[in-house]
Backbone bond lengths (Angstrom), bond angles and torsions (degrees), N, CA, C in turn:
res aa  C-N    CA-C-N  psi(-1)  N-CA   C-N-CA  omega(-1)  CA-C   N-CA-C  phi
1 M - - - 1.462 - - 1.526 111.54 -
2 S 1.336 115.93 -20.80 1.468 118.29 -179.37 1.523 111.62 -63.44
3 T 1.333 117.72 -23.64 1.466 119.93 -178.63 1.517 112.48 -69.95
4 V 1.340 117.75 -18.59 1.462 120.37 177.74 1.522 111.33 -107.29
5 G 1.340 116.72 6.96 1.461 120.09 176.39 1.512 113.91 86.07
6 A 1.335 118.45 33.57 1.457 121.77 179.22 1.526 109.52 -138.81
7 A 1.332 115.70 157.60 1.460 121.71 177.90 1.525 108.43 -140.20
8 L 1.327 116.24 144.14 1.460 120.08 178.97 1.533 109.03 -69.93
9 Y 1.320 115.98 118.74 1.465 122.67 -176.58 1.528 110.91 -96.03
10 E 1.325 117.23 -38.56 1.463 121.58 -178.68 1.516 109.22 -154.43
11 R 1.332 115.17 146.68 1.471 121.50 179.80 1.524 108.51 -130.48
12 R 1.319 116.58 122.32 1.458 120.98 175.90 1.534 107.61 -109.46
13 L 1.322 114.14 99.30 1.455 122.40 -171.74 1.524 108.47 -124.98
14 P 1.343 118.21 103.39 1.471 119.99 -178.25 1.528 111.42 -59.41
15 V 1.326 115.33 141.38 1.459 119.76 178.20 1.531 110.54 -64.10
16 L 1.341 117.11 -37.00 1.459 123.00 174.57 1.523 108.84 -136.47
17 P 1.336 118.51 153.94 1.465 120.61 174.45 1.530 110.71 -68.22
18 D 1.323 116.20 166.74 1.459 120.88 174.96 1.528 110.21 -66.28
19 V 1.322 115.80 143.20 1.465 121.96 177.56 1.525 109.24 -88.41
20 E 1.321 116.02 136.71 1.453 121.78 174.81 1.526 108.05 -110.15
21 D 1.357 116.24 108.29 1.463 121.36 -177.55 1.523 110.60 -79.18
22 N 1.317 115.46 140.24 1.465 121.65 175.98 1.528 107.80 -110.49
23 T 1.323 116.14 95.88 1.453 121.35 -177.24 1.530 110.26 -127.12
24 L 1.327 114.88 160.64 1.456 120.68 179.36 1.521 108.95 -134.76
25 K 1.348 116.22 127.34 1.454 122.12 177.36 1.528 109.28 -96.22
26 L 1.345 116.17 125.26 1.454 121.59 178.56 1.528 110.21 -104.83
27 A 1.324 116.01 141.96 1.463 120.73 178.78 1.523 110.55 -61.50
28 E 1.324 115.75 140.39 1.456 124.17 176.82 1.519 113.16 60.30
29 R 1.326 114.98 26.79 1.470 118.64 175.87 1.514 108.29 -133.65
30 D 1.325 116.11 129.29 1.459 120.08 -179.89 1.526 110.27 -70.32
31 G 1.318 113.76 147.68 1.457 119.08 177.23 1.523 112.40 75.47
32 V 1.304 115.17 -160.51 1.464 121.68 -179.19 1.518 109.49 -137.24
33 L 1.324 116.23 161.11 1.462 121.72 170.31 1.520 108.20 -88.56
34 D 1.313 114.96 130.57 1.463 120.55 -175.54 1.530 109.62 -100.10
35 F 1.336 116.88 117.98 1.465 122.53 177.78 1.525 111.37 -106.96
36 G 1.332 115.01 26.65 1.451 119.70 177.23 1.511 112.36 88.35
37 A 1.302 115.15 -176.06 1.459 121.14 -177.15 1.520 109.63 -141.96
38 T 1.294 115.82 154.10 1.464 122.17 174.42 1.522 108.55 -129.83
39 Y 1.308 115.59 161.90 1.458 120.61 176.79 1.525 109.72 -90.16
40 G 1.314 114.84 139.40 1.452 120.55 174.09 1.523 110.56 -86.83
41 P 1.325 117.98 -172.67 1.463 119.96 176.14 1.523 110.80 -65.94
42 R 1.312 115.91 156.81 1.468 121.30 178.47 1.532 108.10 -100.69
43 T 1.309 116.97 128.09 1.462 121.22 -179.82 1.524 109.85 -101.81
44 L 1.318 115.59 138.17 1.454 122.71 179.48 1.522 109.12 -122.68
45 T 1.300 116.48 146.31 1.460 121.30 171.83 1.523 108.19 -128.73
46 L 1.314 116.04 123.03 1.461 122.01 176.28 1.522 108.63 -111.06
47 T 1.305 116.62 131.09 1.462 121.28 175.45 1.522 108.33 -110.53
48 F 1.329 115.82 122.56 1.455 121.35 179.15 1.523 110.11 -106.35
49 E 1.311 114.97 144.35 1.457 121.03 171.25 1.521 108.27 -101.77
50 I 1.310 115.84 127.13 1.464 119.82 178.84 1.521 108.26 -79.19
51 T 1.319 115.55 116.51 1.465 121.52 -174.16 1.521 112.80 -102.12
52 S 1.315 117.76 -3.80 1.468 120.25 -178.75 1.525 110.32 -74.85
53 S 1.306 115.79 169.67 1.464 121.30 -179.82 1.523 110.22 -70.03
54 A 1.345 115.20 166.54 1.466 119.83 178.95 1.524 110.98 -58.31
55 A 1.329 116.71 -35.73 1.464 120.58 -178.98 1.527 111.77 -66.33
56 D 1.340 116.34 -29.16 1.473 120.53 -177.49 1.522 112.34 -102.36
57 F 1.321 117.66 6.83 1.468 121.95 -175.21 1.532 111.19 -56.25
58 N 1.318 117.39 -53.56 1.467 120.75 -176.69 1.530 111.85 -65.96
59 A 1.322 116.35 -32.82 1.468 119.59 177.41 1.528 110.79 -65.15
60 T 1.338 116.60 -37.41 1.462 120.32 177.93 1.523 111.00 -67.83
61 V 1.344 117.13 -42.80 1.464 120.41 177.01 1.524 110.44 -59.98
62 S 1.322 116.19 -41.55 1.459 120.40 178.57 1.529 111.26 -63.51
63 A 1.336 116.78 -39.47 1.466 120.42 178.69 1.518 110.98 -65.05
64 L 1.334 117.34 -38.20 1.460 120.58 176.99 1.532 110.83 -65.30
65 A 1.331 116.21 -39.45 1.467 119.89 177.96 1.523 110.57 -63.01
66 R 1.329 117.74 -39.80 1.468 120.11 178.18 1.526 111.36 -67.59
67 T 1.318 116.13 -33.07 1.463 120.35 -177.36 1.521 112.43 -72.27
68 F 1.336 116.54 -40.71 1.458 119.52 -168.98 1.527 114.96 -110.34
69 N 1.314 120.61 3.93 1.464 119.41 -176.79 1.531 111.26 -69.44
70 S 1.333 116.14 156.55 1.469 121.83 -171.50 1.518 113.13 -64.60
71 R 1.329 118.64 -21.71 1.467 120.52 -179.26 1.525 112.26 -70.76
72 R 1.316 116.52 -12.10 1.461 119.46 177.32 1.516 111.97 -73.37
73 G 1.341 116.71 -16.25 1.458 119.15 -177.02 1.516 111.07 75.31
74 V 1.343 116.27 -143.67 1.458 120.74 -176.05 1.521 110.05 -77.92
75 L 1.332 115.64 131.04 1.453 122.51 176.20 1.522 109.03 -107.28
76 A 1.323 117.59 133.05 1.464 121.73 176.92 1.520 108.21 -99.95
77 L 1.324 116.28 105.07 1.453 121.29 -177.07 1.523 110.67 -92.54
78 E 1.329 116.00 144.19 1.457 122.34 170.28 1.521 107.97 -127.46
79 F 1.332 115.70 139.27 1.458 121.54 176.34 1.520 108.75 -108.92
80 A 1.335 115.78 143.59 1.463 120.55 -174.24 1.522 112.55 -60.79
81 D 1.342 117.45 -31.00 1.468 119.77 -179.20 1.524 112.27 -86.04
82 M 1.345 118.77 -3.36 1.464 123.38 175.38 1.525 108.45 -136.80
83 P 1.336 117.29 65.00 1.472 120.55 -168.37 1.513 115.22 -69.15
84 D 1.320 119.17 -16.97 1.470 121.04 -176.32 1.517 113.08 -99.02
85 K 1.344 117.45 13.59 1.461 120.83 -178.62 1.524 110.19 -125.80
86 K 1.330 115.07 145.14 1.458 121.04 175.12 1.526 108.71 -116.45
87 W 1.333 115.00 132.36 1.455 122.60 178.32 1.520 106.49 -108.51
88 R 1.340 116.58 108.12 1.469 121.32 -173.14 1.520 109.25 -93.65
89 C 1.323 115.18 114.18 1.462 122.00 -169.93 1.521 110.96 -128.90
90 V 1.319 114.77 161.54 1.458 122.01 167.46 1.526 107.79 -121.94
91 Y 1.304 115.57 151.87 1.461 120.40 177.23 1.522 108.95 -68.02
92 A 1.333 116.45 133.88 1.462 120.52 -177.58 1.519 108.72 -150.71
93 G 1.314 117.15 107.97 1.459 119.65 179.55 1.500 111.49 129.33
94 T 1.319 116.06 -143.29 1.451 122.65 -176.49 1.521 110.03 -128.21
95 L 1.315 116.24 131.84 1.462 120.92 174.03 1.530 106.28 -80.31
96 Q 1.302 116.52 102.74 1.463 120.31 -165.37 1.515 111.98 -120.97
97 L 1.340 115.33 127.25 1.459 121.87 172.13 1.517 109.34 -80.35
98 G 1.325 116.00 156.18 1.452 120.42 175.03 1.520 110.57 -73.95
99 A 1.320 116.25 -159.76 1.465 121.38 -179.86 1.522 110.28 -61.97
100 T 1.325 115.83 164.63 1.464 121.43 -179.91 1.518 110.46 -51.22
101 G 1.311 115.90 129.65 1.452 120.98 -179.42 1.516 113.92 91.01
102 S 1.333 117.83 -10.01 1.457 120.58 179.97 1.524 110.28 -72.97
103 R 1.317 115.80 146.76 1.461 121.23 175.73 1.529 111.55 -108.25
104 L 1.335 116.83 15.09 1.457 121.37 178.47 1.524 109.36 -104.07
105 I 1.340 115.61 137.43 1.453 120.74 -179.90 1.528 108.31 -136.20
106 D 1.345 116.84 130.83 1.464 122.79 -177.85 1.530 110.57 -94.58
107 V 1.327 115.24 139.32 1.466 122.42 175.73 1.525 107.70 -121.53
108 Q 1.339 116.62 121.45 1.468 122.19 179.22 1.529 109.18 -96.74
109 L 1.333 116.67 128.34 1.459 122.31 -177.94 1.526 109.48 -131.58
110 R 1.353 115.39 155.96 1.457 120.94 179.80 1.528 109.39 -136.17
111 M 1.336 115.56 133.03 1.455 121.28 173.77 1.530 108.04 -96.52
112 N 1.325 117.96 105.32 1.468 120.48 178.29 1.527 110.74 -63.54
113 D 1.321 117.18 -44.27 1.465 122.03 166.16 1.524 104.85 -93.26
114 P 1.323 118.59 109.79 1.467 119.79 -165.61 1.517 115.55 -75.70
115 W 1.332 118.29 1.39 1.456 119.89 -171.65 1.530 111.83 -104.98
116 P 1.329 117.91 125.31 1.468 119.98 173.14 1.524 110.24 -65.62
117 T 1.322 116.20 153.65 1.463 121.22 -177.88 1.518 110.13 -124.23
118 S 1.321 115.23 164.60 1.462 120.41 176.10 1.520 110.02 -65.42
119 A 1.326 115.43 151.35 1.462 120.00 -178.02 1.517 111.76 -65.88
120 Q 1.335 118.12 -30.78 1.457 121.17 178.93 1.517 109.87 -121.67
121 D 1.324 116.26 163.02 1.458 119.57 176.11 1.526 109.76 -102.25
122 T 1.320 116.69 -176.61 1.468 121.65 -173.49 1.525 112.99 -97.96
123 E 1.328 118.09 12.94 1.468 120.03 -177.87 1.521 110.60 -61.16
124 L 1.313 115.31 142.31 1.461 121.28 -176.97 1.525 110.88 -69.87
125 H 1.329 116.31 129.63 1.462 122.41 173.48 1.522 108.60 -127.23
126 E 1.314 114.78 135.88 1.453 120.51 -177.85 1.527 109.86 -109.43
127 Y 1.331 116.25 160.42 1.456 119.83 170.87 1.532 108.84 -59.18
128 G 1.321 116.11 136.19 1.455 120.39 -177.50 1.504 113.59 98.62
129 D 1.345 117.54 -0.42 1.468 120.64 179.14 1.520 112.39 -76.39
130 G 1.320 117.68 -2.78 1.460 120.04 -179.01 1.513 113.92 86.26
131 L 1.331 117.04 13.86 1.457 120.44 179.46 1.521 110.04 -81.15
132 A 1.310 115.42 145.37 1.460 121.57 177.42 1.514 109.65 -110.24
133 F 1.325 116.62 155.91 1.461 120.65 177.45 1.521 109.33 -58.75
134 G 1.343 116.06 131.62 1.462 119.85 -179.06 1.513 113.87 94.05
135 D 1.348 118.04 -0.16 1.469 120.46 179.40 1.524 112.32 -70.29
136 G 1.331 117.43 -12.19 1.457 119.95 176.46 1.513 114.36 92.55
137 Y 1.329 118.79 11.58 1.458 121.47 178.75 1.527 109.67 -103.21
138 F 1.316 116.77 157.67 1.440 120.78 175.07 1.516 108.44 -134.91
139 Y 1.325 116.19 159.05 1.461 120.29 -177.87 1.527 107.83 -82.47
140 T 1.307 115.89 111.52 1.457 122.46 -165.05 1.523 112.18 -82.80
141 D 1.339 115.28 152.24 1.464 121.38 171.14 1.521 109.48 -112.88
142 H 1.340 115.76 33.25 1.461 121.55 -179.01 1.528 111.64 -108.64
143 S 1.336 116.39 23.96 1.460 121.92 179.02 1.522 108.19 -129.08
144 F 1.362 116.46 132.77 1.454 120.13 -169.52 1.524 110.59 -136.42
145 A 1.330 116.18 133.44 1.467 121.91 175.06 1.529 108.26 -89.13
146 I 1.332 116.02 124.80 1.462 122.19 -179.12 1.518 108.31 -117.72
147 T 1.342 116.39 120.20 1.467 120.06 -175.92 1.518 113.26 -122.87
148 A 1.349 116.77 1.83 1.463 118.83 -179.15 1.521 109.61 -153.43
149 P 1.334 118.20 144.63 1.464 120.51 175.96 1.525 110.48 -64.84
150 G 1.338 116.02 147.60 1.453 121.24 -178.37 1.511 113.68 89.43
151 Q 1.327 116.91 -5.39 1.466 120.42 179.82 1.529 109.83 -69.98
152 T 1.326 116.81 143.77 1.466 122.05 179.62 1.519 110.13 -118.46
153 F 1.321 115.39 157.23 1.459 121.64 173.80 1.526 108.15 -153.21
154 T 1.327 116.79 162.22 1.457 121.70 -175.79 1.518 110.07 -122.16
155 V 1.326 115.97 130.27 1.465 122.59 178.18 1.527 107.98 -107.33
156 N 1.323 116.51 129.17 1.462 120.91 179.59 1.519 111.04 -100.89
157 N 1.323 115.98 128.42 1.468 122.80 171.15 1.521 106.98 -106.75
158 A 1.323 117.07 103.08 1.461 122.08 -175.62 1.521 112.84 -81.58
159 G 1.340 117.19 1.00 1.457 120.08 177.50 1.516 111.25 -81.95
160 S 1.334 116.03 -173.70 1.465 121.24 179.75 1.520 111.22 -116.97
161 N 1.343 116.73 18.91 1.457 121.45 -178.73 1.521 109.36 -143.62
162 D 1.341 116.20 156.05 1.461 120.34 176.47 1.532 110.04 -64.34
163 V 1.334 115.52 152.16 1.462 119.48 177.87 1.523 109.29 -145.92
164 G 1.342 115.66 141.98 1.461 121.46 175.33 1.521 109.40 -95.28
165 P 1.331 119.53 108.29 1.464 121.41 -174.82 1.518 113.01 -80.68
166 L 1.319 116.21 164.04 1.460 122.80 162.97 1.521 106.45 -90.09
167 I 1.335 116.68 118.60 1.465 120.84 178.88 1.523 107.56 -101.01
168 R 1.324 115.95 117.01 1.468 121.46 -178.38 1.526 108.46 -109.37
169 I 1.331 116.40 120.59 1.464 122.31 -178.33 1.523 108.10 -115.88
170 T 1.331 116.20 116.59 1.462 121.66 -177.55 1.526 109.13 -116.73
171 G 1.339 116.40 125.12 1.456 119.58 177.38 1.514 112.56 129.17
172 A 1.341 115.03 -163.72 1.466 121.53 -171.08 1.519 111.55 -105.11
173 F 1.328 115.41 139.75 1.466 121.92 173.80 1.519 108.47 -163.06
174 T 1.336 114.40 165.72 1.463 121.98 170.06 1.525 107.75 -130.88
175 N 1.335 115.77 122.65 1.468 122.15 177.70 1.536 111.30 51.48
176 L 1.302 115.67 70.48 1.466 121.75 -176.75 1.519 110.59 -90.68
177 S 1.352 115.82 139.86 1.458 121.87 175.18 1.522 109.36 -127.24
178 L 1.339 114.92 145.02 1.461 122.63 -178.24 1.530 106.65 -129.24
179 T 1.347 117.03 114.74 1.464 122.12 -173.46 1.517 110.03 -117.96
180 D 1.365 115.47 134.75 1.462 119.95 177.26 1.526 112.78 -111.65
181 G 1.337 117.22 10.73 1.448 121.43 -179.78 1.517 113.47 94.01
182 Y 1.343 116.82 -16.26 1.460 121.41 178.55 1.533 111.36 -113.81
183 G 1.289 116.38 -36.73 1.454 122.14 -179.93 1.514 109.68 -147.70
184 T 1.335 115.50 166.59 1.460 121.00 -178.18 1.518 109.57 -130.11
185 L 1.331 115.63 121.73 1.461 121.94 172.30 1.522 107.63 -89.62
186 T 1.334 116.84 124.94 1.461 121.67 -179.28 1.521 109.91 -119.93
187 L 1.326 116.10 134.11 1.458 123.27 174.38 1.515 107.79 -116.77
188 T 1.330 115.99 116.66 1.460 121.64 -176.09 1.531 109.80 -94.97
189 G 1.331 115.67 135.67 1.460 120.32 -179.94 1.510 110.96 118.48
190 S 1.315 115.45 -172.62 1.460 121.58 -176.77 1.519 110.44 -125.30
191 T 1.335 115.93 150.70 1.462 122.30 175.38 1.523 108.89 -129.86
192 T 1.327 114.59 165.25 1.464 121.00 176.83 1.531 108.88 -104.98
193 G 1.314 115.93 177.51 1.456 121.11 -175.68 1.510 114.56 -64.23
194 T 1.330 117.74 -21.38 1.466 120.25 -177.80 1.528 113.12 -101.40
195 D 1.326 118.10 -1.89 1.463 120.54 -178.38 1.528 110.88 -75.99
196 V 1.330 114.86 147.89 1.466 121.40 178.29 1.532 108.41 -127.17
197 I 1.325 116.39 120.67 1.456 122.73 175.46 1.527 107.92 -105.14
198 E 1.333 117.59 130.51 1.455 121.34 177.48 1.529 109.22 -122.99
199 I 1.324 115.56 120.76 1.468 122.18 177.89 1.521 106.96 -110.30
200 D 1.325 117.01 111.13 1.462 121.47 179.58 1.520 108.24 -93.63
201 C 1.328 116.77 109.59 1.463 121.91 -173.52 1.526 113.07 -92.45
202 A 1.329 118.59 3.49 1.459 120.75 178.12 1.520 109.41 -57.74
203 T 1.333 116.73 138.77 1.461 121.61 -172.98 1.521 112.23 -56.16
204 D 1.331 117.55 -36.63 1.463 120.66 -177.31 1.525 112.70 -89.26
205 K 1.339 117.99 7.80 1.471 120.77 -179.71 1.521 110.92 -124.04
206 Q 1.323 118.42 -75.17 1.462 123.65 179.21 1.532 111.23 51.66
207 T 1.320 114.89 67.27 1.458 122.30 -179.73 1.526 109.75 -121.45
208 V 1.334 115.26 158.23 1.464 122.35 174.16 1.521 106.81 -131.09
209 K 1.332 116.73 126.63 1.457 120.93 179.98 1.527 110.03 -132.00
210 K 1.331 114.56 143.31 1.460 121.62 174.51 1.513 107.50 -117.69
211 N 1.324 115.87 117.05 1.467 122.14 -176.71 1.530 111.21 51.63
212 G 1.332 115.88 39.01 1.455 121.85 176.50 1.512 115.58 85.22
213 V 1.342 117.86 -2.64 1.469 122.52 -177.41 1.531 109.04 -109.07
214 N 1.330 116.43 142.09 1.458 121.47 -179.19 1.530 111.25 -52.76
215 A 1.345 115.09 125.31 1.468 120.54 178.12 1.522 109.60 -135.43
216 Y 1.322 115.44 36.54 1.474 120.94 -176.65 1.524 111.86 -57.35
217 A 1.331 117.51 -32.96 1.468 121.57 -177.56 1.527 112.45 -66.82
218 M 1.354 117.89 -17.48 1.462 120.47 177.05 1.521 111.85 -68.75
219 S 1.339 116.29 -26.05 1.461 120.74 -169.65 1.519 111.55 -95.45
220 N 1.337 114.45 166.76 1.469 120.69 173.69 1.529 110.96 -100.07
221 R 1.342 115.79 17.10 1.467 123.12 174.23 1.526 112.64 65.03
222 V 1.311 116.61 33.29 1.466 122.27 172.93 1.522 107.51 -107.49
223 F 1.337 116.00 127.02 1.460 121.26 -176.98 1.524 108.63 -125.97
224 P 1.332 117.85 101.19 1.466 121.18 -173.92 1.536 112.31 -64.70
225 L 1.338 114.71 145.15 1.455 122.61 169.46 1.525 108.45 -108.16
226 L 1.334 116.15 144.27 1.457 120.90 176.70 1.525 108.65 -96.90
227 L 1.326 116.81 118.29 1.453 121.14 174.51 1.527 109.01 -77.92
228 P 1.332 117.99 160.31 1.473 119.08 175.20 1.530 110.69 -57.03
229 G 1.320 115.82 139.76 1.460 120.47 -178.12 1.513 111.80 99.41
230 D 1.328 116.45 -155.15 1.461 122.18 -175.54 1.528 111.51 -95.20
231 T 1.327 116.01 139.30 1.462 122.60 173.06 1.524 107.93 -125.22
232 E 1.326 116.73 124.51 1.466 120.74 179.36 1.531 109.87 -95.74
233 F 1.320 115.66 130.66 1.459 122.55 178.16 1.525 109.73 -112.85
234 T 1.339 114.90 146.91 1.462 121.91 173.71 1.518 108.39 -120.71
235 V 1.330 115.91 133.29 1.464 121.64 -178.15 1.517 109.34 -106.19
236 T 1.333 116.28 131.65 1.465 121.36 172.98 1.531 108.53 -128.87
237 G 1.321 115.44 160.85 1.457 121.19 -179.41 1.509 110.64 149.80
238 A 1.308 115.80 -176.58 1.461 121.70 179.62 1.522 109.50 -113.54
239 A 1.331 115.36 146.27 1.479 122.19 176.66 1.528 110.72 50.43
240 V 1.336 115.82 49.02 1.467 121.33 -175.52 1.524 110.21 -84.99
241 N 1.303 115.17 120.60 1.477 121.32 173.48 1.524 107.20 -149.73
242 V 1.322 115.46 83.17 1.463 120.68 -170.62 1.529 110.72 -135.52
243 R 1.314 114.90 165.33 1.458 122.17 165.21 1.522 107.12 -115.80
244 I 1.326 116.37 127.83 1.461 122.24 -179.64 1.520 108.56 -111.09
245 E 1.319 114.91 124.70 1.464 120.84 -176.98 1.525 109.29 -122.77
246 F 1.320 115.97 135.60 1.460 122.64 176.24 1.525 108.17 -108.09
247 V 1.331 115.81 117.59 1.466 121.29 -177.76 1.527 108.65 -115.01
248 F 1.318 116.61 121.09 1.464 120.74 179.19 1.523 109.01 -166.19
249 R 1.303 114.86 165.59 1.460 121.63 170.60 1.518 108.43 -104.18
250 Y 1.321 116.79 139.65 1.446 119.70 175.05 1.530 109.08 -63.13
251 K 1.332 116.18 139.91 1.461 121.43 175.98 1.525 108.84 -111.66
252 Y 1.334 114.77 140.53 1.457 120.37 -176.53 1.531 110.69 -122.30
253 L 1.339 115.21 147.24 1.458 119.06 172.12 1.519 110.22 -66.86
254 Y 1.358 116.20 -34.69 1.469 122.27 179.32 1.516 108.82 -152.96
């Protein structure tokens, strides 16, 4: 922000989003019925101090308006004291200056998905991919070669929140199943060594594609979620010779 003549003066960042209770009041009955609770969006307020000269004051305000206006869509914010997390926000509210002569300006933001995510995802990158030091990628241990039925592997979710991964299965199998001890994802049919199956388990997606084409009918409509920590999977099927990759960003409560 210093390049446009502003500095972060104050940050109001709730530790958790507001809770939205789902309750029902019945006539002639004390209390309420509790149907659980969900988190609402997380609201952020950033206060910037305009550090530019009086001559450049309006230019700095204009630059802030270009940076934070709603037409920009989703903004991925990073804070210097939390460099490995991205806070994905949209502009919500009024870009408001203080009283006449004030150099403080408030920016109202809203996280529709209230959870910050890791700066990088877990997709496999190999030496020779053209990555440079500092690009923000790491060599992942979320990719597994499976050559026999009954083989197990463990996926680590280093975040503090559940996440729906993209499961990419490359290679040959017949009637493959993937079990985490709670549920079983089953893919019916056969693939060849060059086929790629992608199961997107994100709550707002839940799709199955084969070589980029809809293949939802192959699945039994089970989409695993990764809890924080380690999850062990067991693979069963016939003629299994695949690589299974879990691609996701860690999600954090804060």
